[in-house]
C-alpha positions as CSV (number, residue, x, y, z in Angstrom):
1,M,-0.1,0.2,-0.1
2,S,1.2,3.3,-0.6
3,A,0.3,6.5,1.4
4,T,-0.7,9.6,-0.2
5,L,0.3,13.1,1.0
6,Q,-2.5,14.8,2.0
7,E,-2.5,18.6,2.4
8,P,-2.9,20.3,6.0
9,R,-6.0,21.2,7.0
10,K,-7.0,24.0,9.3
11,K,-9.6,23.6,11.8
12,Q,-12.1,25.7,12.3
13,K,-13.8,27.0,15.9
14,T,-16.6,25.3,17.1
15,D,-20.2,26.6,17.0
16,S,-20.9,27.6,20.4
17,G,-24.6,26.7,20.1
18,S,-24.5,23.0,18.6
19,G,-21.3,22.2,19.8
20,A,-20.5,21.0,16.8
21,E,-16.9,21.2,15.1
22,V,-17.1,22.6,11.7
23,A,-15.3,20.7,8.8
24,E,-11.1,21.6,8.8
25,K,-10.4,23.7,5.5
26,P,-7.3,23.0,3.4
27,L,-4.2,25.7,4.1
28,S,-3.7,28.0,1.2
29,P,-0.4,27.6,-0.9
30,R,0.9,30.8,0.3
31,A,-0.2,29.7,4.0
32,L,1.6,26.3,3.2
33,K,4.7,27.8,2.3
34,R,5.6,30.0,4.8
35,L,4.5,26.5,7.1
36,Q,7.6,24.9,5.4
37,E,9.9,27.8,5.3
38,R,9.3,27.7,9.3
39,E,10.2,24.3,9.3
40,K,13.5,25.0,7.7
41,L,14.6,27.8,9.7
42,R,13.7,25.7,13.3
43,T,16.8,25.1,15.5
44,S,17.8,21.4,15.4
45,K,19.4,19.4,18.4
46,F,22.6,19.2,16.0
47,D,22.6,22.9,16.0
48,V,22.4,23.1,19.2
49,V,25.2,20.7,20.1
50,S,27.7,22.4,17.4
51,A,27.3,25.6,18.6
52,F,28.0,24.5,22.3
53,L,30.9,23.1,21.2
54,M,32.1,26.0,19.2
55,S,31.5,28.2,22.3
56,L,33.5,25.8,24.3
57,L,36.6,25.8,21.9
58,W,36.5,29.6,21.7
59,F,36.6,29.9,25.7
60,I,39.5,27.4,26.2
61,G,41.2,29.3,23.4
62,T,40.7,32.4,24.8
63,F,42.1,31.1,28.3
64,V,45.4,29.6,26.9
65,L,46.0,32.7,25.2
66,M,45.6,34.6,28.3
67,L,48.1,31.8,30.2
68,F,50.6,32.5,27.4
69,I,50.9,36.3,27.5
70,Y,51.0,36.1,31.4
71,W,53.9,33.9,31.3
72,L,55.5,36.0,28.2
73,T,55.5,39.4,30.3
74,T,57.2,37.4,33.6
75,K,60.0,36.2,31.5
76,I,60.8,39.1,29.5
77,S,63.1,41.9,31.3
78,F,62.1,45.6,29.9
79,G,65.0,46.8,32.5
80,P,64.9,50.1,34.5
81,P,62.5,53.0,33.8
82,P,64.1,55.8,32.4
83,F,64.5,58.5,34.9
84,P,64.9,62.3,34.3
85,P,69.0,63.1,34.2
86,I,70.7,64.0,37.8
87,V,74.2,65.7,37.0
88,E,76.5,66.5,40.0
89,N,79.6,68.5,40.3
90,P,81.2,67.4,43.8
91,A,84.1,69.7,44.9
92,G,87.6,67.6,45.7
93,R,90.4,68.3,47.2
94,G,93.1,66.2,45.2
95,D,96.3,65.6,46.6
96,N,95.6,68.4,49.0
97,A,95.7,68.0,52.8
98,E,92.4,67.7,54.3
99,G,91.4,71.1,56.3
100,F,89.2,73.5,57.2
101,E,90.0,76.4,54.6
102,R,90.9,76.6,51.1
103,D,91.0,80.3,50.2
104,F,94.6,81.7,50.1
105,D,95.5,85.0,50.7
106,P,97.6,86.8,47.5
107,P,101.0,87.2,48.0
108,G,102.4,90.2,48.9
109,E,104.8,92.8,47.2
110,D,108.1,91.4,48.8
111,E,107.1,87.7,48.2
112,I,107.0,88.4,44.4
113,V,110.3,87.6,42.6
114,E,111.3,89.1,39.4
115,L,112.3,86.8,36.4
116,N,115.4,87.9,35.6
117,E,118.2,85.6,34.8
118,P,120.2,85.9,38.1
119,T,124.2,86.7,38.1
120,M,126.8,84.1,38.8
121,Q,127.6,85.3,41.8
122,E,123.9,85.4,42.9
123,T,123.6,81.8,41.8
124,L,126.5,80.9,44.2
125,T,125.1,82.5,47.1
126,A,121.9,81.0,46.6
127,V,123.3,77.6,46.8
128,M,125.4,77.9,49.5
129,D,122.4,79.1,51.4
130,A,120.4,76.2,49.9
131,V,123.1,73.5,51.5
132,S,123.1,75.6,55.2
133,S,119.3,75.2,55.2
134,V,118.6,71.8,54.5
135,A,119.1,70.5,57.9
136,A,116.7,73.4,59.2
137,V,114.0,72.5,56.6
138,Q,114.2,68.4,57.5
139,N,113.8,69.1,61.0
140,T,110.6,71.2,60.6
141,G,107.4,69.9,61.9
142,T,104.7,72.2,61.7
143,G,103.5,74.8,59.3
144,N,100.8,77.4,59.0
145,S,98.7,75.8,56.2
146,K,95.0,75.1,57.2
147,G,94.6,72.1,54.7
148,D,91.6,72.1,52.2
149,S,88.2,71.9,53.1
150,R,87.0,70.2,49.9
151,P,85.7,66.5,50.1
152,P,88.1,63.8,48.8
153,G,87.6,63.3,45.1
154,P,89.3,65.0,41.8
155,E,90.5,68.5,42.2
156,G,88.3,70.8,41.4
157,E,85.7,73.5,42.6
158,G,81.7,72.6,42.6
159,E,79.2,71.7,44.7
160,D,79.6,70.9,48.3
161,I,78.5,67.3,47.8
162,V,79.4,64.0,49.2
163,P,80.7,62.1,45.9
164,R,78.5,59.3,44.7
165,F,81.4,56.7,45.0
166,E,81.4,57.5,48.8
167,R,78.0,58.0,49.9
168,W,76.6,55.0,48.0
169,E,76.1,51.5,48.8
170,L,74.8,48.8,46.9
171,R,73.4,45.6,48.5
172,F,71.8,42.1,47.4
173,S,69.9,39.6,48.8
174,A,70.0,36.0,46.9
175,K,69.6,32.4,48.2
176,N,72.0,31.2,46.0
177,V,74.3,31.9,43.0
178,A,71.9,31.9,40.2
179,G,69.6,34.3,41.8
180,Y,72.5,36.7,42.5
181,A,73.4,36.6,38.9
182,A,69.8,37.1,37.5
183,Q,69.8,40.6,39.5
184,L,73.4,41.7,38.2
185,D,71.9,40.8,34.3
186,Y,68.6,42.6,35.1
187,F,70.6,45.7,36.1
188,N,73.4,45.3,33.4
189,I,76.0,45.3,36.0
190,E,80.0,44.2,35.2
191,L,81.9,42.2,37.2
192,G,85.2,43.4,37.0
193,V,88.5,41.9,38.4
194,M,92.0,44.1,38.6
195,G,95.4,44.5,40.6
196,G,97.4,41.5,41.7
197,G,100.4,42.4,39.5
198,V,97.8,42.4,36.0
199,Q,97.6,45.1,34.3
200,G,94.2,46.4,33.3
201,V,90.6,45.1,34.0
202,D,88.8,42.1,33.4
203,Y,85.5,42.4,32.9
204,A,82.6,39.6,33.0
205,K,79.0,39.8,31.7
206,A,75.5,37.9,31.2
207,L,76.2,36.1,34.4
208,A,73.1,33.8,34.3
209,G,74.0,32.1,31.2
210,S,77.6,31.6,29.8
211,P,79.5,34.8,31.0
212,K,81.4,36.9,28.4
213,K,84.7,37.9,29.5
214,R,86.8,40.8,28.1
215,K,89.6,42.5,28.5
216,G,90.4,46.7,29.2
217,A,92.7,49.5,30.2
218,S,92.1,51.0,33.5
219,D,92.9,54.2,32.1
220,D,89.6,54.0,29.7
221,E,87.2,53.2,32.8
222,K,84.8,56.2,33.3
223,R,81.7,54.2,35.2
224,L,81.0,54.2,38.8
225,Y,82.2,51.2,40.2
226,F,81.6,49.4,43.6
227,M,84.3,47.4,45.9
228,W,83.9,45.3,48.6
229,V,83.9,45.9,52.1
230,D,82.9,42.9,53.8
231,R,84.7,40.1,52.3
232,S,83.2,37.6,54.5
233,S,79.8,38.0,53.2
234,P,78.3,34.8,51.1
235,L,78.0,37.0,48.0
236,Y,81.5,38.0,47.6
237,Q,82.0,33.9,47.3
238,F,79.3,34.3,44.5
239,D,81.5,37.0,42.8
240,R,84.1,34.5,42.9
241,Q,82.6,31.8,41.7
242,L,81.1,34.1,38.7
243,L,84.5,35.3,37.4
244,Q,85.9,31.9,37.5
245,K,82.9,30.4,35.8
246,A,84.1,33.5,33.0
247,G,87.8,31.9,33.0
248,I,89.3,34.8,34.8
249,N,92.0,34.7,37.6
250,V,91.0,35.7,40.9
251,G,94.3,34.9,42.6
252,A,95.7,36.6,45.2
253,G,95.9,40.2,45.6
254,R,93.3,40.6,42.8
255,E,89.9,42.9,43.8
256,F,86.7,42.7,42.9
257,A,84.6,45.5,41.6
258,K,81.0,46.2,40.3
259,F,80.8,48.7,37.2
260,I,77.2,50.1,36.3
261,E,76.1,51.8,33.6
262,P,75.4,55.5,33.6
263,E,71.4,54.5,33.4
264,L,71.4,53.0,36.5
265,E,73.3,55.1,38.1
266,N,70.9,57.9,37.1
267,M,67.9,55.7,38.6
268,L,70.0,55.4,41.6
269,A,70.0,59.0,41.7
270,N,66.5,59.6,41.1
271,V,65.5,57.2,43.9
272,E,67.6,58.3,46.6
273,L,66.9,62.3,45.9
274,E,63.1,61.1,45.8
275,Y,63.6,59.5,49.3
276,S,65.8,62.2,50.4
277,K,62.9,64.7,50.0
278,S,60.2,62.5,51.3
279,K,62.3,62.5,54.7
280,G,62.1,66.6,54.8
281,H,66.0,66.8,52.7
282,P,65.1,68.4,49.5
283,S,68.8,68.7,48.6
284,V,71.3,66.0,47.8
285,T,74.2,68.3,49.6
286,E,72.3,67.2,53.0
287,I,72.7,63.4,52.2
288,Q,75.8,61.7,54.0
289,K,75.2,58.2,53.3
290,T,72.5,56.3,51.1
291,I,72.0,52.4,51.0
292,F,70.3,50.8,48.5
293,Q,68.6,47.5,48.5
294,S,67.7,45.2,45.4
295,Q,64.2,44.0,45.7
296,S,62.1,41.9,43.4
297,S,59.4,44.4,41.4
298,G,56.8,42.9,38.8
299,G,58.7,40.3,37.4
300,G,62.2,41.9,37.8
301,Y,63.9,44.0,40.1
302,G,64.3,47.2,41.9
303,F,66.6,49.3,43.8
304,V,65.1,50.9,47.2
305,V,66.5,52.9,49.8
306,L,67.4,50.5,52.9
307,D,68.7,53.4,54.8
308,Q,69.6,57.4,54.4
309,R,72.0,59.1,57.1
310,Y,72.1,63.3,56.4
311,R,75.1,65.3,57.3
312,K,75.6,67.7,60.1
313,P,74.8,71.4,59.5
314,K,78.2,73.4,58.9
315,K,78.8,76.1,61.8
316,K,79.2,79.4,60.2
């Protein structure tokens, strides 16, 4: 037997009077077409499952991408942020003796010697006087010099400040040599070894991986550097291990130093001055000592002021 497709019929409302149901009427071709189109647009179970799986894949992909970006930002080191330049011009006394004066009186008329060529008789007289006065000069132990009031450093006029190489101290904290090397590399600090009868300076950098070494002349070095005061520190031994790893001679008489780049020096100067201002000392001329400490900061490292001491006001 074959089944025949019959056209859908529309039921009519029942007659309220007799209660009899009115016979169904067939749908018009137009209504039938619209009904078929609605059937095509109806969401199937397959469409629901497909949409759910697609949304789940998008969610997982976005979550994995966010985790990758987070991991990437923790591994990339961008270095210290830029700071406005701070230039210092400290005064120094050079080889002059330490004292409390540095202004000298102009010479008097009786102290000025004319630059005329002396005669033979004057030359012989001067030689005899010099020989007879040698013993007196050697026995002289006192003088009228009041010394030089400028702080230690290259001789020159400038601001009355304690130079950075004298007032700054850098401290690091690390549980092992790998963590210590990571901090040095982050700040682009180069280790150096000098002395011990060896000419020049031996340098090592990129210490966390395979260290790179080089040789340089002492006279060419213009960077600020720091040397060890307490050799009993475990970090001193870390320096020795890193330098030996780079193949550098660290034998007897050799001194270790940390050389810092101008960018890091300027960053430290800004950190120091900001801390000083917060303590009511707006000028670097008031600072006697600043101790910096390296700390973890946002996936990298940064220096903070651990302690700061100030100069006593000079008596007028």
